[in-house]
N, C-alpha and C positions, 0 to 999 in steps of 0.2 A: 602125783595128783595135784591139781591146782590148789592154790591157797584158797581156803573156803571163803574168806572175805572178798577176794577178787572174784571168785566164781559167782558169789551171790550178787555182786555189783554188776557183773556181766549179764546175769539174768534180768536184773531190774532195768538196766539200760536197754537191753534188747526188747523187753516187753514195753517199756514206756516209749521207746523210739522204734516201734515196729514199722512205721513208715520211715523210709530213708531220710537222712538229715537234710538233704537238699532236693527232695522230691524225685530221686532217681528210682529206677527199678531194674531188675536183671535183664529185662528185655529191651532196655533203652536202645533206640535206633538213631540217636542224635549224631551229628557230625563229630569226629574227633577234635575239631576246632571249637566246640561249643563253649568250653571254659574260657578260652581266649576271646571268643566273640562276646561273652558276657563282660569281660574286662573292658572291651571297646565301648560297649553300651553304657556301662556304669561310668566310665570316664566322660563320655559325651554328656551324660546327664549332670555330672558334676559341674560342667561349665555353666549350668543354669543357677548354681549356688550364688547367693547374693555377694559373698566376699570374693568368690572367683571372678565375678563380673566386675566388681569394683576395684580390686587390688591387683589382680594378675594381668600380665601383658604377654600375649603369645609372641615368641620371638619372631623376628622378621624373616629369619632363615628357615622357619618351620616347614618341613617337608619330609617325605620318607627317605630314609637312608639308602643309598646304593649298597647293595649286599654282595657286589662282585668280589670285594676283598674278603669278606666272611666266607664265601663259597670256596675260595682258594685256600682257606686256612686249614692246615692238617688236623685231623682228629686228636693227634697227640697233644697239640697245644691247648685245645679246649679241655681235654681230659686233665692235663696238668694244672690248668687254672682252676678247675673245680676242685681238684684234690688239695689245693693249697688254701681253700677257704676255712679249713679247720672247724668243721661242724660236727655235731653229734648225729644229725640226720645224714645218712649216706648221700653224697652228691654224685650218684651214679652217672656215668657217661655212656651213651649209646646213640644210635641213629634217631630214635624217637626224641630223646632230649635234645639232640642237635636241631631237629626241625622246630622244636619249641623255642629254643634260643634264637633261631633265625626269625621266628614269628615276632617275638617280643622285641628284638632289636629293631625290627621294621616298624611295628606300631608305636613303640615308645620313642623312636627318634623324633617324632613331633609331639610327644606328650611328656617328655622327660622332665622338663622344667617344673611343670605343675605337680608331677608325681613326687619330685625331690621336695617341693615346698610342702605338700601334704605329709611327706615322711618326717620332715622336721617337726611338724605339728604333732603327729600321732605316735611316732616310734618310741619316744621315752615312756609314754603310757603303756604301750604294748610290752616293752621290755620289763617294766615293773610288774605288770600283771603276770606275764609268763614266768618271771623269776620267782614270784610268790608261790607258784604251784609246781616248780621244778621242771618247766617246759623249756626246751632248748630255744635260745634267743633267735636262731635263724628262722624259726616258724613265724616270726612277725611278718615275714614276706608273704605269708599266706593271705593276709588281708589285701594285698595288691591283686592277687589272683582272684580273691572273692569279690572284691568290690571297687578296685582301683582307688581305694582309700576314700570312698564316697559314702558317708554315714547315712545318706538318703537313698542308696541303691536298693532296688527291689528286683528280684529275679522273676522269671516268667511263671514260677510256681509259688511265689509268695515269700520266699526267703528275704530277709530284710537287714539292713545295717551293714556296718563295716565287716562284720564276721558272718553275715548272711544266715542268721538263725531262722529256721522254720519255727512256726508258732508252737508246735508241740515240744520241740527241743528246748526253746526258750523258756517254756513253762517249767520243764524239768529242772532248769538251771536258775529258777527264781527271777526270771525276767517278766515284769508285769506287762501284759498286753491287754488293753481293753479299748473302749471307744474314745478315751481321753488320753491314755498313755500307751506308748509302745517303746519299752526299754530296750528292745532289740536295736533301736537306733541310737541309744545312749552310748557314746564312745567309751566312757568309763565302765559302766556296768556290763556292757556287752563284751569288753575286753577281758574282764575278769571271769565272766561266764565261759567265754571261749577257752581261756587257760584251764579252767576247771574241767571242762568237757574233754580237752585234749589230754589232760592228765589221767582222767578216768579211762579213756580209750586206750592209752598206753598201758595202764594197769590190766586191762583186759587181754590185750594182744601181746604185751611184752616187746613191742617193736614200734618205734616211732613212725616209720614209714607206713606200716599198716594202720596205725592210729590216725594218721593224717588222712589216709584213703577212707577210713571209716567215718571221719569227720564229713566227707563229701557224700557218701552214699549210704551211711548207716552201718552199724556193726553187723546187722543181719546179712547184708549182701556180702560182707567180707568173710563171714563164716560160711556162706554158701560157696563162695569162690574157693575157699581153703578146702572144703569137702570135695568139690568137683576136681580139684587138682591132685587129689589123692592125699591130702593132709599137708601139703607144702605150706610153709608160713613165711615165704619171702615174696615181696610185692611183685617182682618181675617174673616169678614162677607162677603166680596165680593171675598175672596180667590178662591172659586171654579169656578168663572167666568172669572178669569184672564188668560192671556197666560201662558203656563206652565213654561217658563223660569222665569217670573216675580213671580210666586208663590215661587220660590226658592230664589229670589233676596233679599227680606227683611230678611228671615232666614239667608242667608249668611252674611248680614251686621251685624246682631245680633251676629252671631257666631264669626266673625272676631273681633268684639269689645271684646267679651269674651276672645278669645285665646290670643290676643295681650296684655291683661292685667292680665290673670291668667295662662299663660303657665308654670310658675314656680310651681304652685299648681299640675301640672301634671308631674312633674319630668323633665321638659325641662329647661336646663341650657345652653344657647348658649355660645360658646367660643368667646373670643375677636378676632375679625378679623381686618386685615389691611383695613381700610376704603378707599374708592376711593379718589383721590386727591381733595382737596378743590378747589373751583371755584369762579370766579367773572365774571361779564359781562362788556362789553365795547360797548358803542353806536357807530354805524358806520354811516357815512354821505356820503360816496362815495362807488361805487361798489368795490367789493373785491373778489378775487379768493383764495381759500384755498391753492392752490400750493404755493403761495407766502408767506402765513402765515407760512406754513410748513417750507419754506426755511429760512425766516428771523426772525422768532420767535422760531424756533427749536421745533416745535409741530408736531408729526406724523399726517398725513392725517386722519388715522383711528381714532385717538383720537379727532380730530376736529369734525368728523362726529358723533361720539358717544356723544359728549357734545352738539352738535347742530342738533338734529334729525329733526328740523323743516325745514332744508334746504335739498331739494330733490337732489340737485346737489352740486358741490363744488363752486357755484356762489352765492354771496349775493348781490341782487340788491338794494343796499342802496342809490344809486343816486336818486331813485324815492321817497323814504321816509326813515327816520332813521330805522335801524334794529339793534338788539343786537347780539353780538357774545359772546358765553361763552367760557372761557379759564381757564386753571389751574392757580391758583393765583401765582405760582412761575414763570410763564411766562408772566404775564400781563405787568410788567414794560418793559420787552424787546420788547414786541408786540407794546406798545405805542411808544417806541423810534424808531421803525422801520416802524410805520404806514404810514408816508409820502411816504417811499420808496415802501411799499406794494401797496398803492394806485396808485403810478406812474406806476409801472410795470403792475398792473391790467389794467389800462387805455390803456397803450401801447399795451398790449396783446389783449384787446377787440377791439381795433381800427383797427387791421389788418384783412384783408379779408382772407377767407379760402385759404390755399395754394394749388395750383394745382400741381399735381404730374407730372413732366416732364421726358423725357428720361434721362438716366444716364449722358449723356454729358452736360446736362444743369447745370447751376450754382445753381439752386434752389433745391427743393426737388426732389429726383430721385428714380426710381425703380432700384433694384440691377441688376447687370450684371450676367446672367446665374444663378440666384438663386431666392429663395423666400425672401420676406422682402422689406422694403422701407427705403430709406436713405435721409438724408438732408446734403447738402454741406454747411459748415459754411462760412458765409459771414463776411467781416470786420465789427467789432463792435458788433457782436452778442454774446450773453452770453448763458450759459446753461439754465438759467431760462427762457429767452425769447423763446428759441427753445422749451423747455419743454411745456410751456404754449401754444405755437402755435399749438402743436399737442395733446393737452389735457393730457399731461404726468406730472408727478412730476419730480423734478430734481433727486430724488433718483432712480426713475424708469429709467430715461435716462442714468444715470451713470452706473447702473447695466447692462443695455442692452448692453452697450458699453465697459464694463470692466474698467471704469474710476475710478481712485483712488482720483483725485483731480478735482477741478472746472475749471482748466485752459484748454481752447481750442484754436485752431488757425484757421485763415482763410484758406479755402480750405480743411479742414478736413472733412471727411465723417462720419456722425453719423447714426447709425441705429435708426429709429423711429418706426418700426413695424416689428415684427418677421414674 
């Protein structure tokens, strides 16, 4: 008989996660390459990241690897290399796994540099989270399959973040998701949530491979596949009864484990790239607007959004409970020194009611005379930062819109606030 505690956990998880974890169902008709296609999409969107654009340099030799040598490689060599990885999760070798290794070698031949750069950034965090919950460290490569290490990745069915949590699963694992916060995109919190979820799935199935498969399609679909196979509890024995995406999920994980540790054996030698800026986190205890961080800590708004993808807007609601903000280490000291000022200006900005647009003769915000656009007439004591925050602009935007070179403004001056 099952351990009662584990059995109860299984019932709770299956009930709470009645929808599959990644939006699959047993009648899925997607291509077997769906998982790997999602990797490509996630990687391509990663290139839009602020720090990727600023600090990474695609190698001049970037191009798809010729696979002639791989195709001539005996199965025994690949099987031996997989067996030597010394993992807890079985690195099974078969024709399906070989085809996935071939795919990842091809697509990662021109993506390897940035993948390794992201690995350097995130894997220490993954390993710590997985170790905390007793999850084998080789499962860290699952995040490459899931999101190509892109914290802003979103699947076609709404799974989000490095570990591609669906809304319902994220809520079960205490990830806050609302109109302001989406902690599925928080690298730290989502990593610990993923480790907890994988541990719980392993407690249910008693098998890491089945637990990983359940992470993709939900425990309900794994139980159905087990039942349809006549009670077999081995992934490769229930393989024909699984959703099609899940059939490619375990082979993808095995393939990524192989490629990330044996790429040099296939002639891939990544160039040294300039890594993204080093970061640190600061805990916040009062509400904060990014516009004031931009101004007083000299950090571009786009950089803040890139480093803090869990915040859906430029507002951090830290008055309700502490939240962390990630910053470049070179700016942390300046940020902490200006934090009281940032808090004060945020509180002042948030306390103001929305400004009503009055006719041009009014002393408040006004519509322009005889033209398009909206304007604000500066009142005594107002600053650029207060005016910018009032209208949801950054100081840089306000200055550019008005052709200002300096921060000085005077009472009675008219500033354009909307084109």
